[in-house]
TORKEDREN-368417 format. One record per residue (C-alpha): residue in one letter; x, y, z. Coordinates in nm, 2 decimals, always signed. Layout:
// residues N
@r=a&X=X&Y=Y&Z=Z
...
This chain:
// residues 334
@r=m&X=+13.09&Y=+15.63&Z=-2.10
@r=l&X=+13.17&Y=+15.31&Z=-2.30
@r=v&X=+13.34&Y=+15.03&Z=-2.12
@r=n&X=+13.55&Y=+14.79&Z=-2.32
@r=i&X=+13.46&Y=+14.43&Z=-2.22
@r=p&X=+13.75&Y=+14.19&Z=-2.31
@r=t&X=+13.68&Y=+13.90&Z=-2.54
@r=i&X=+13.71&Y=+13.56&Z=-2.37
@r=s&X=+13.83&Y=+13.27&Z=-2.58
@r=p&X=+13.66&Y=+12.93&Z=-2.57
@r=r&X=+13.98&Y=+12.78&Z=-2.43
@r=a&X=+13.97&Y=+13.03&Z=-2.14
@r=l&X=+13.60&Y=+12.95&Z=-2.07
@r=m&X=+13.67&Y=+12.58&Z=-2.06
@r=g&X=+13.96&Y=+12.64&Z=-1.82
@r=a&X=+13.74&Y=+12.85&Z=-1.59
@r=a&X=+13.47&Y=+12.58&Z=-1.59
@r=v&X=+13.72&Y=+12.32&Z=-1.49
@r=l&X=+13.86&Y=+12.54&Z=-1.21
@r=m&X=+13.50&Y=+12.60&Z=-1.08
@r=l&X=+13.44&Y=+12.22&Z=-1.07
@r=v&X=+13.76&Y=+12.17&Z=-0.88
@r=l&X=+13.67&Y=+12.44&Z=-0.63
@r=l&X=+13.32&Y=+12.29&Z=-0.58
@r=s&X=+13.47&Y=+11.95&Z=-0.52
@r=w&X=+13.67&Y=+12.10&Z=-0.23
@r=t&X=+13.37&Y=+12.27&Z=-0.07
@r=l&X=+13.10&Y=+11.99&Z=-0.11
@r=p&X=+13.08&Y=+11.71&Z=+0.14
@r=a&X=+13.29&Y=+11.40&Z=+0.05
@r=s&X=+12.96&Y=+11.20&Z=+0.03
@r=a&X=+12.61&Y=+11.30&Z=-0.06
@r=d&X=+12.50&Y=+11.09&Z=+0.24
@r=q&X=+12.71&Y=+11.30&Z=+0.49
@r=r&X=+12.51&Y=+11.41&Z=+0.79
@r=f&X=+12.60&Y=+11.64&Z=+1.08
@r=m&X=+12.56&Y=+11.57&Z=+1.45
@r=t&X=+12.62&Y=+11.81&Z=+1.74
@r=v&X=+12.74&Y=+11.73&Z=+2.09
@r=g&X=+12.63&Y=+11.98&Z=+2.36
@r=t&X=+12.91&Y=+12.05&Z=+2.62
@r=a&X=+12.95&Y=+12.35&Z=+2.84
@r=g&X=+13.19&Y=+12.65&Z=+2.87
@r=v&X=+13.52&Y=+12.62&Z=+2.68
@r=t&X=+13.73&Y=+12.65&Z=+3.00
@r=g&X=+13.58&Y=+12.34&Z=+3.17
@r=v&X=+13.62&Y=+11.97&Z=+3.10
@r=y&X=+13.30&Y=+11.91&Z=+2.90
@r=y&X=+13.41&Y=+12.10&Z=+2.60
@r=p&X=+13.74&Y=+11.92&Z=+2.54
@r=v&X=+13.58&Y=+11.58&Z=+2.62
@r=g&X=+13.30&Y=+11.66&Z=+2.37
@r=g&X=+13.58&Y=+11.74&Z=+2.12
@r=a&X=+13.75&Y=+11.41&Z=+2.20
@r=i&X=+13.43&Y=+11.22&Z=+2.13
@r=c&X=+13.39&Y=+11.40&Z=+1.80
@r=r&X=+13.75&Y=+11.34&Z=+1.70
@r=l&X=+13.69&Y=+10.97&Z=+1.72
@r=v&X=+13.35&Y=+10.98&Z=+1.55
@r=n&X=+13.50&Y=+11.18&Z=+1.26
@r=r&X=+13.77&Y=+10.92&Z=+1.21
@r=g&X=+13.50&Y=+10.68&Z=+1.10
@r=q&X=+13.33&Y=+10.94&Z=+0.87
@r=d&X=+13.39&Y=+10.74&Z=+0.56
@r=e&X=+13.20&Y=+10.44&Z=+0.71
@r=h&X=+12.90&Y=+10.61&Z=+0.87
@r=g&X=+12.88&Y=+10.94&Z=+0.69
@r=l&X=+12.85&Y=+11.15&Z=+1.01
@r=r&X=+13.04&Y=+11.47&Z=+1.08
@r=c&X=+13.05&Y=+11.55&Z=+1.45
@r=s&X=+13.11&Y=+11.89&Z=+1.61
@r=a&X=+13.12&Y=+11.99&Z=+1.98
@r=e&X=+12.92&Y=+12.30&Z=+2.07
@r=s&X=+13.00&Y=+12.52&Z=+2.37
@r=t&X=+12.68&Y=+12.57&Z=+2.57
@r=e&X=+12.56&Y=+12.70&Z=+2.91
@r=g&X=+12.58&Y=+12.36&Z=+3.07
@r=s&X=+12.38&Y=+12.06&Z=+3.18
@r=i&X=+12.03&Y=+12.21&Z=+3.22
@r=f&X=+12.06&Y=+12.40&Z=+2.89
@r=n&X=+12.18&Y=+12.08&Z=+2.72
@r=i&X=+11.88&Y=+11.88&Z=+2.84
@r=n&X=+11.63&Y=+12.15&Z=+2.73
@r=a&X=+11.81&Y=+12.17&Z=+2.39
@r=l&X=+11.79&Y=+11.79&Z=+2.35
@r=r&X=+11.42&Y=+11.81&Z=+2.44
@r=g&X=+11.37&Y=+12.08&Z=+2.18
@r=g&X=+11.56&Y=+11.89&Z=+1.91
@r=e&X=+11.84&Y=+12.14&Z=+1.90
@r=l&X=+12.12&Y=+11.89&Z=+1.99
@r=d&X=+12.18&Y=+11.53&Z=+1.90
@r=v&X=+12.39&Y=+11.42&Z=+2.20
@r=a&X=+12.49&Y=+11.61&Z=+2.52
@r=i&X=+12.71&Y=+11.58&Z=+2.82
@r=v&X=+12.51&Y=+11.64&Z=+3.14
@r=q&X=+12.56&Y=+11.59&Z=+3.51
@r=s&X=+12.41&Y=+11.27&Z=+3.65
@r=d&X=+12.19&Y=+11.45&Z=+3.89
@r=w&X=+12.03&Y=+11.66&Z=+3.62
@r=q&X=+11.99&Y=+11.35&Z=+3.40
@r=y&X=+11.79&Y=+11.20&Z=+3.70
@r=h&X=+11.57&Y=+11.51&Z=+3.75
@r=a&X=+11.50&Y=+11.55&Z=+3.38
@r=y&X=+11.39&Y=+11.19&Z=+3.33
@r=h&X=+11.17&Y=+11.20&Z=+3.64
@r=g&X=+11.04&Y=+11.55&Z=+3.59
@r=s&X=+11.16&Y=+11.67&Z=+3.93
@r=d&X=+11.34&Y=+11.97&Z=+4.07
@r=r&X=+11.42&Y=+12.22&Z=+3.79
@r=f&X=+11.22&Y=+12.01&Z=+3.54
@r=a&X=+10.90&Y=+11.98&Z=+3.75
@r=d&X=+10.71&Y=+12.23&Z=+3.54
@r=a&X=+10.82&Y=+12.08&Z=+3.20
@r=g&X=+10.73&Y=+11.73&Z=+3.33
@r=a&X=+10.92&Y=+11.40&Z=+3.29
@r=f&X=+11.15&Y=+11.38&Z=+2.98
@r=e&X=+11.05&Y=+11.02&Z=+2.91
@r=d&X=+11.23&Y=+11.02&Z=+2.58
@r=l&X=+11.57&Y=+11.09&Z=+2.74
@r=r&X=+11.82&Y=+10.81&Z=+2.68
@r=s&X=+12.15&Y=+10.74&Z=+2.84
@r=l&X=+12.46&Y=+10.62&Z=+2.65
@r=f&X=+12.75&Y=+10.60&Z=+2.91
@r=s&X=+12.91&Y=+10.78&Z=+3.19
@r=l&X=+13.24&Y=+10.97&Z=+3.18
@r=q&X=+13.45&Y=+11.13&Z=+3.45
@r=v&X=+13.35&Y=+11.20&Z=+3.81
@r=e&X=+13.30&Y=+11.57&Z=+3.87
@r=a&X=+13.38&Y=+11.72&Z=+4.21
@r=f&X=+13.18&Y=+12.01&Z=+4.35
@r=t&X=+13.48&Y=+12.25&Z=+4.38
@r=v&X=+13.51&Y=+12.57&Z=+4.58
@r=a&X=+13.81&Y=+12.80&Z=+4.51
@r=v&X=+13.87&Y=+13.11&Z=+4.72
@r=r&X=+14.10&Y=+13.40&Z=+4.73
@r=p&X=+14.40&Y=+13.36&Z=+4.97
@r=d&X=+14.27&Y=+13.66&Z=+5.17
@r=a&X=+13.91&Y=+13.55&Z=+5.19
@r=d&X=+13.93&Y=+13.39&Z=+5.54
@r=v&X=+13.75&Y=+13.08&Z=+5.42
@r=e&X=+13.85&Y=+12.74&Z=+5.54
@r=t&X=+13.53&Y=+12.54&Z=+5.48
@r=f&X=+13.21&Y=+12.57&Z=+5.28
@r=a&X=+13.02&Y=+12.71&Z=+5.58
@r=d&X=+13.26&Y=+13.00&Z=+5.59
@r=l&X=+13.12&Y=+13.13&Z=+5.26
@r=r&X=+12.85&Y=+13.31&Z=+5.46
@r=g&X=+12.90&Y=+13.69&Z=+5.43
@r=k&X=+13.13&Y=+13.65&Z=+5.13
@r=r&X=+13.10&Y=+13.75&Z=+4.76
@r=v&X=+13.03&Y=+13.43&Z=+4.58
@r=n&X=+12.99&Y=+13.34&Z=+4.21
@r=i&X=+12.71&Y=+13.09&Z=+4.21
@r=g&X=+12.72&Y=+13.02&Z=+3.84
@r=n&X=+12.51&Y=+13.12&Z=+3.54
@r=p&X=+12.14&Y=+13.02&Z=+3.51
@r=g&X=+12.11&Y=+12.69&Z=+3.32
@r=s&X=+12.45&Y=+12.56&Z=+3.43
@r=g&X=+12.50&Y=+12.24&Z=+3.64
@r=q&X=+12.71&Y=+12.44&Z=+3.89
@r=r&X=+12.42&Y=+12.68&Z=+3.96
@r=g&X=+12.18&Y=+12.39&Z=+4.00
@r=t&X=+12.40&Y=+12.20&Z=+4.24
@r=m&X=+12.47&Y=+12.51&Z=+4.44
@r=n&X=+12.10&Y=+12.56&Z=+4.48
@r=v&X=+12.06&Y=+12.20&Z=+4.60
@r=i&X=+12.33&Y=+12.25&Z=+4.86
@r=m&X=+12.18&Y=+12.57&Z=+4.98
@r=d&X=+11.84&Y=+12.41&Z=+5.02
@r=a&X=+12.00&Y=+12.12&Z=+5.22
@r=l&X=+12.16&Y=+12.38&Z=+5.46
@r=g&X=+11.85&Y=+12.60&Z=+5.48
@r=w&X=+12.04&Y=+12.89&Z=+5.32
@r=d&X=+11.92&Y=+13.15&Z=+5.07
@r=y&X=+12.11&Y=+13.41&Z=+4.87
@r=d&X=+12.09&Y=+13.66&Z=+5.16
@r=e&X=+12.36&Y=+13.45&Z=+5.33
@r=f&X=+12.61&Y=+13.61&Z=+5.10
@r=a&X=+12.74&Y=+13.96&Z=+5.08
@r=r&X=+12.69&Y=+13.95&Z=+4.71
@r=t&X=+12.62&Y=+13.68&Z=+4.45
@r=a&X=+12.75&Y=+13.68&Z=+4.09
@r=e&X=+12.61&Y=+13.48&Z=+3.80
@r=l&X=+12.92&Y=+13.46&Z=+3.58
@r=p&X=+12.97&Y=+13.16&Z=+3.34
@r=s&X=+13.26&Y=+12.93&Z=+3.41
@r=r&X=+13.48&Y=+13.09&Z=+3.15
@r=e&X=+13.47&Y=+13.43&Z=+3.34
@r=q&X=+13.48&Y=+13.33&Z=+3.70
@r=a&X=+13.86&Y=+13.26&Z=+3.74
@r=q&X=+13.94&Y=+13.61&Z=+3.62
@r=a&X=+13.68&Y=+13.76&Z=+3.85
@r=l&X=+13.83&Y=+13.58&Z=+4.14
@r=c&X=+14.18&Y=+13.71&Z=+4.07
@r=d&X=+14.05&Y=+14.06&Z=+4.00
@r=n&X=+13.90&Y=+14.07&Z=+4.35
@r=e&X=+13.54&Y=+14.09&Z=+4.22
@r=v&X=+13.44&Y=+13.78&Z=+4.42
@r=d&X=+13.58&Y=+13.60&Z=+4.71
@r=a&X=+13.49&Y=+13.25&Z=+4.60
@r=i&X=+13.38&Y=+13.05&Z=+4.30
@r=v&X=+13.21&Y=+12.72&Z=+4.28
@r=f&X=+13.24&Y=+12.47&Z=+3.99
@r=v&X=+13.12&Y=+12.11&Z=+3.93
@r=v&X=+13.41&Y=+11.98&Z=+3.72
@r=g&X=+13.65&Y=+11.69&Z=+3.65
@r=h&X=+14.01&Y=+11.74&Z=+3.76
@r=p&X=+14.26&Y=+11.85&Z=+3.65
@r=t&X=+14.11&Y=+12.14&Z=+3.47
@r=g&X=+14.25&Y=+12.47&Z=+3.34
@r=s&X=+13.96&Y=+12.66&Z=+3.49
@r=i&X=+14.09&Y=+12.58&Z=+3.84
@r=q&X=+14.46&Y=+12.57&Z=+3.75
@r=e&X=+14.43&Y=+12.93&Z=+3.63
@r=p&X=+14.33&Y=+13.11&Z=+3.95
@r=i&X=+14.56&Y=+12.89&Z=+4.16
@r=s&X=+14.86&Y=+12.97&Z=+3.95
@r=t&X=+14.77&Y=+13.34&Z=+3.88
@r=c&X=+14.65&Y=+13.47&Z=+4.22
@r=d&X=+14.72&Y=+13.19&Z=+4.47
@r=a&X=+14.36&Y=+13.08&Z=+4.50
@r=r&X=+14.30&Y=+12.79&Z=+4.74
@r=l&X=+14.06&Y=+12.49&Z=+4.73
@r=v&X=+13.85&Y=+12.44&Z=+5.04
@r=p&X=+13.67&Y=+12.12&Z=+5.15
@r=v&X=+13.30&Y=+12.09&Z=+5.11
@r=t&X=+13.21&Y=+11.90&Z=+5.43
@r=h&X=+12.90&Y=+11.95&Z=+5.65
@r=d&X=+12.67&Y=+11.71&Z=+5.83
@r=d&X=+12.38&Y=+11.82&Z=+5.62
@r=i&X=+12.58&Y=+11.78&Z=+5.30
@r=e&X=+12.69&Y=+11.43&Z=+5.40
@r=q&X=+12.33&Y=+11.34&Z=+5.47
@r=l&X=+12.23&Y=+11.47&Z=+5.13
@r=v&X=+12.50&Y=+11.25&Z=+4.96
@r=d&X=+12.39&Y=+10.94&Z=+5.16
@r=e&X=+12.02&Y=+10.99&Z=+5.07
@r=t&X=+12.07&Y=+11.07&Z=+4.70
@r=p&X=+12.14&Y=+10.81&Z=+4.44
@r=y&X=+12.33&Y=+11.03&Z=+4.19
@r=y&X=+12.57&Y=+11.20&Z=+4.44
@r=l&X=+12.89&Y=+11.03&Z=+4.58
@r=s&X=+13.16&Y=+11.13&Z=+4.82
@r=t&X=+13.49&Y=+11.20&Z=+4.65
@r=e&X=+13.81&Y=+11.41&Z=+4.68
@r=i&X=+14.03&Y=+11.62&Z=+4.46
@r=p&X=+14.37&Y=+11.43&Z=+4.48
@r=g&X=+14.67&Y=+11.59&Z=+4.64
@r=g&X=+14.95&Y=+11.70&Z=+4.42
@r=m&X=+14.72&Y=+11.79&Z=+4.13
@r=y&X=+14.76&Y=+12.17&Z=+4.17
@r=p&X=+15.04&Y=+12.38&Z=+4.31
@r=g&X=+15.03&Y=+12.43&Z=+4.69
@r=h&X=+14.77&Y=+12.15&Z=+4.73
@r=d&X=+14.97&Y=+11.85&Z=+4.85
@r=e&X=+14.68&Y=+11.70&Z=+5.04
@r=p&X=+14.35&Y=+11.57&Z=+4.90
@r=v&X=+14.05&Y=+11.80&Z=+4.94
@r=r&X=+13.73&Y=+11.63&Z=+5.05
@r=t&X=+13.41&Y=+11.71&Z=+4.87
@r=f&X=+13.12&Y=+11.53&Z=+4.69
@r=g&X=+13.04&Y=+11.50&Z=+4.33
@r=v&X=+12.84&Y=+11.37&Z=+4.04
@r=g&X=+12.91&Y=+11.18&Z=+3.72
@r=a&X=+12.94&Y=+11.34&Z=+3.38
@r=t&X=+12.71&Y=+11.14&Z=+3.15
@r=l&X=+12.65&Y=+11.12&Z=+2.77
@r=v&X=+12.28&Y=+11.13&Z=+2.68
@r=t&X=+12.06&Y=+11.15&Z=+2.37
@r=t&X=+11.69&Y=+11.09&Z=+2.29
@r=a&X=+11.48&Y=+10.79&Z=+2.19
@r=d&X=+11.45&Y=+10.96&Z=+1.85
@r=a&X=+11.82&Y=+10.95&Z=+1.78
@r=s&X=+11.89&Y=+10.71&Z=+1.49
@r=d&X=+12.04&Y=+10.37&Z=+1.55
@r=a&X=+12.32&Y=+10.47&Z=+1.31
@r=l&X=+12.41&Y=+10.78&Z=+1.50
@r=v&X=+12.41&Y=+10.60&Z=+1.84
@r=r&X=+12.62&Y=+10.31&Z=+1.71
@r=a&X=+12.87&Y=+10.55&Z=+1.56
@r=v&X=+12.92&Y=+10.72&Z=+1.89
@r=m&X=+12.94&Y=+10.40&Z=+2.09
@r=s&X=+13.19&Y=+10.23&Z=+1.86
@r=a&X=+13.40&Y=+10.55&Z=+1.83
@r=v&X=+13.46&Y=+10.54&Z=+2.20
@r=f&X=+13.45&Y=+10.18&Z=+2.30
@r=d&X=+13.64&Y=+10.05&Z=+2.00
@r=n&X=+13.91&Y=+10.30&Z=+2.08
@r=l&X=+13.89&Y=+10.32&Z=+2.46
@r=d&X=+14.27&Y=+10.34&Z=+2.51
@r=t&X=+14.30&Y=+10.63&Z=+2.27
@r=f&X=+13.99&Y=+10.80&Z=+2.43
@r=r&X=+14.16&Y=+10.78&Z=+2.77
@r=e&X=+14.46&Y=+10.96&Z=+2.63
@r=l&X=+14.27&Y=+11.26&Z=+2.49
@r=h&X=+14.22&Y=+11.43&Z=+2.83
@r=p&X=+14.36&Y=+11.38&Z=+3.18
@r=a&X=+14.01&Y=+11.36&Z=+3.33
@r=l&X=+13.95&Y=+11.04&Z=+3.12
@r=e&X=+14.26&Y=+10.85&Z=+3.22
@r=i&X=+14.09&Y=+10.63&Z=+3.48
@r=l&X=+13.78&Y=+10.54&Z=+3.29
@r=e&X=+13.68&Y=+10.17&Z=+3.30
@r=p&X=+13.39&Y=+10.00&Z=+3.11
@r=e&X=+13.23&Y=+9.88&Z=+3.44
@r=t&X=+13.19&Y=+10.23&Z=+3.58
@r=m&X=+13.11&Y=+10.39&Z=+3.25
@r=l&X=+12.81&Y=+10.15&Z=+3.20
@r=r&X=+12.68&Y=+10.11&Z=+3.55
@r=e&X=+12.72&Y=+10.44&Z=+3.73
@r=g&X=+12.54&Y=+10.77&Z=+3.68
@r=r&X=+12.27&Y=+10.65&Z=+3.45
@r=s&X=+11.91&Y=+10.73&Z=+3.55
@r=a&X=+11.74&Y=+10.73&Z=+3.21
@r=p&X=+11.71&Y=+10.40&Z=+3.01
@r=m&X=+11.99&Y=+10.32&Z=+2.78
@r=h&X=+11.92&Y=+10.37&Z=+2.41
@r=d&X=+11.83&Y=+10.04&Z=+2.24
@r=a&X=+12.10&Y=+10.08&Z=+1.98
@r=a&X=+12.37&Y=+10.15&Z=+2.25
@r=r&X=+12.27&Y=+9.83&Z=+2.44
@r=a&X=+12.27&Y=+9.63&Z=+2.12
@r=y&X=+12.62&Y=+9.75&Z=+2.03
@r=l&X=+12.76&Y=+9.68&Z=+2.37
@r=e&X=+12.63&Y=+9.33&Z=+2.38
@r=e&X=+12.77&Y=+9.26&Z=+2.03
@r=a&X=+13.11&Y=+9.42&Z=+2.13
@r=g&X=+13.14&Y=+9.20&Z=+2.44
@r=y&X=+13.05&Y=+9.45&Z=+2.71
@r=g&X=+12.72&Y=+9.27&Z=+2.80
@r=e&X=+12.85&Y=+9.17&Z=+3.15
@r=h&X=+12.86&Y=+9.54&Z=+3.25
@r=l&X=+12.50&Y=+9.60&Z=+3.17
@r=d&X=+12.23&Y=+9.58&Z=+3.43
């Protein structure tokens, strides 16, 4: 069978070529020098992911100057992020201060891999409280009451799972203390609590957060204090833990503060990160600190002194230190 192929005029060909050039100009980067950077965060229902997005939003505002395009990537959490940094799969990551310490010193979960001597700190973010939420019918008033209950201990690779293991070691517990343990990621645990699949969930998170608001509003979940002599001793003896509380009035039905302990969320990179990348991140945040505070409720109380002095175990990246000294923050550096 013969197929009639229409004749295309030179004018039409020229028009098609022009249209193709226009379409290519829309899809190609604005600059041939544009580079991409990725910030590792955690589950999308926690605080790390929106905070990572806030950092990228500010970095991307200066794209015409530094040529970097930043994106926040949802991950399994702190331990995953550190391993991904070590493997060159992330440029920057948000990690708990305790896991920053262990990674740099090659202790705890990082003993087999050895010290991550190329880990570099940038600054600290919000305080993250070890949070326990329980069903209203769970008959749990304190952390010790979790014995015999169904508990989501967090997915492997997450900061919440790692911190839960540290607490259990301090108390001399093992998983047999619980009726059942679940390993759900943070994005799934609120629904599991309300569906009566577990009695309690644990989370290391900055407040307020939708991941805790959801089960409180949906199925009347309650926050319980994390207090115990052995836990208080652990906090006193450990440089990266601090006593804290979840403020009263932050969630429905919780007018009084809830005592617990916590860690700091910290932003880290590696010694191999380029000076240009590090300076872009530092200037995006510290040149726009008031705007940064407004991008998430957990960031509202950030102050340069605590951001630069607390929660850092790894050395600060040289380019970060140079930027801070030039920008007038040298007094907050140790």
